[in-house]
C-alpha positions as CSV (number, residue, x, y, z in Angstrom):
1,M,-94.0,-1.5,-53.8
2,R,-90.7,-1.7,-54.3
3,L,-90.3,-1.4,-50.2
4,F,-93.4,-3.8,-49.3
5,I,-91.9,-7.0,-51.1
6,P,-88.1,-6.7,-49.4
7,A,-89.9,-6.1,-46.3
8,F,-92.4,-9.1,-46.4
9,I,-89.7,-11.4,-47.0
10,M,-87.8,-10.2,-44.1
11,I,-90.8,-10.2,-41.7
12,A,-91.4,-13.9,-43.2
13,V,-88.1,-15.3,-42.8
14,L,-88.0,-13.5,-39.3
15,S,-90.9,-15.2,-38.2
16,C,-90.3,-18.8,-39.1
17,E,-90.0,-21.1,-35.7
18,K,-86.7,-23.1,-35.5
19,D,-87.2,-26.9,-34.6
20,G,-85.3,-26.7,-31.0
21,Y,-83.3,-29.9,-32.5
22,D,-81.0,-28.1,-34.4
23,S,-80.3,-25.1,-31.7
24,P,-77.1,-25.6,-30.0
25,E,-78.4,-25.6,-26.6
26,F,-79.9,-28.7,-27.2
27,N,-76.8,-31.0,-28.5
28,Q,-74.8,-30.1,-25.3
29,T,-74.7,-31.4,-21.7
30,Y,-75.7,-29.1,-19.2
31,T,-75.5,-29.8,-15.1
32,G,-77.4,-28.1,-12.3
33,I,-80.2,-28.8,-9.7
34,R,-83.0,-30.2,-9.6
35,I,-85.7,-28.7,-6.7
36,I,-88.5,-30.9,-6.0
37,Y,-91.2,-29.3,-3.9
38,Y,-94.0,-31.2,-2.0
39,Q,-96.8,-29.1,-1.2
40,L,-98.7,-31.3,1.0
41,V,-95.5,-31.8,3.6
42,D,-93.9,-28.1,2.8
43,H,-90.6,-29.6,2.0
44,N,-87.9,-29.4,-0.8
45,T,-85.5,-31.8,-2.0
46,V,-82.7,-31.1,-4.1
47,D,-80.4,-32.8,-5.8
48,T,-77.0,-32.2,-8.6
49,V,-78.3,-33.4,-11.7
50,S,-76.6,-33.6,-15.5
51,V,-78.6,-34.0,-18.7
52,S,-77.1,-34.6,-22.2
53,F,-78.8,-33.3,-25.4
54,N,-78.2,-35.3,-28.6
55,L,-80.1,-34.7,-31.2
56,K,-83.8,-35.8,-30.3
57,R,-82.2,-38.3,-27.4
58,Y,-81.7,-37.0,-24.0
59,E,-79.4,-38.9,-21.1
60,Y,-79.5,-38.1,-17.5
61,F,-78.0,-38.4,-13.9
62,G,-78.9,-37.0,-10.6
63,T,-77.0,-38.5,-7.4
64,G,-79.8,-40.7,-6.1
65,Y,-80.2,-44.2,-6.2
66,M,-81.6,-45.2,-9.7
67,D,-81.6,-41.3,-10.6
68,Y,-80.4,-41.6,-14.0
69,G,-82.3,-42.5,-17.7
70,Y,-82.1,-41.9,-21.1
71,G,-85.1,-41.5,-23.5
72,T,-86.4,-39.2,-26.4
73,Y,-87.5,-35.5,-26.0
74,S,-89.8,-33.4,-28.5
75,I,-90.4,-29.7,-28.1
76,N,-93.6,-28.2,-28.8
77,G,-93.7,-23.9,-28.4
78,N,-92.5,-23.3,-25.0
79,T,-92.9,-27.2,-23.7
80,I,-90.7,-29.8,-23.8
81,T,-91.8,-33.7,-23.0
82,F,-89.5,-36.5,-21.9
83,V,-90.1,-39.9,-22.8
84,D,-88.0,-41.8,-20.1
85,S,-87.2,-45.7,-22.1
86,L,-86.2,-47.5,-19.1
87,G,-88.8,-49.8,-17.5
88,R,-89.3,-48.8,-13.8
89,D,-90.5,-50.9,-10.7
90,A,-93.5,-49.4,-8.8
91,L,-91.3,-48.9,-5.8
92,H,-89.1,-46.0,-7.3
93,T,-90.5,-42.4,-6.4
94,W,-91.5,-41.1,-10.0
95,E,-90.8,-37.5,-9.3
96,W,-86.9,-38.3,-9.9
97,I,-87.6,-39.5,-12.9
98,L,-87.2,-37.1,-16.2
99,S,-90.0,-37.7,-17.8
100,G,-93.4,-36.1,-19.0
101,T,-94.1,-32.2,-20.0
102,Y,-92.3,-29.4,-18.5
103,L,-92.5,-25.9,-19.5
104,Y,-89.2,-24.6,-20.4
105,R,-87.2,-21.3,-21.1
106,S,-83.4,-20.9,-22.3
107,K,-81.5,-17.7,-21.3
108,G,-78.2,-17.9,-22.3
109,D,-76.2,-20.7,-21.2
110,S,-78.6,-21.5,-19.0
111,L,-81.9,-24.0,-19.4
112,Y,-85.2,-23.9,-17.0
113,F,-87.8,-26.7,-16.7
114,I,-90.8,-26.6,-14.5
115,E,-93.4,-29.4,-13.9
116,K,-96.3,-28.0,-11.8
117,G,-97.9,-31.2,-10.4
118,D,-100.9,-32.1,-7.7
119,V,-98.5,-33.8,-5.3
120,A,-94.6,-31.8,-6.1
121,N,-93.4,-29.0,-8.2
122,I,-90.4,-29.8,-9.8
123,T,-87.6,-27.3,-11.1
124,F,-84.5,-27.8,-13.0
125,R,-82.2,-25.1,-13.0
126,L,-79.5,-25.9,-15.5
127,K,-76.0,-24.3,-17.1
128,R,-74.4,-25.7,-20.4
129,L,-71.0,-26.9,-19.5
């Protein structure tokens, strides 16, 4: 019985899910590439991007015209959802805006975001600065 109680406490502490906002990888700046694969025309576009996280907010920049933005993000399990705070006009290509829900994975100093859509698959491969 004496061994059971400490083991139970250790399991309970280790199984608690961490909030991604306090994690060091979500209070840093990352740089890397965004790949957009358009399935219907079998074409890739690649852009250099930078994403900065600060508590519950993010800011990003790419190399294309109007390829920037900022807003809030939230993490739920293995997904991250970005809500862009800038108003956009209908002529802008929406795939270039960091917005919506992505599967995410962190590995060491790298972050990966993947969104699979009907028109395009979007992948971010980022490395912490």
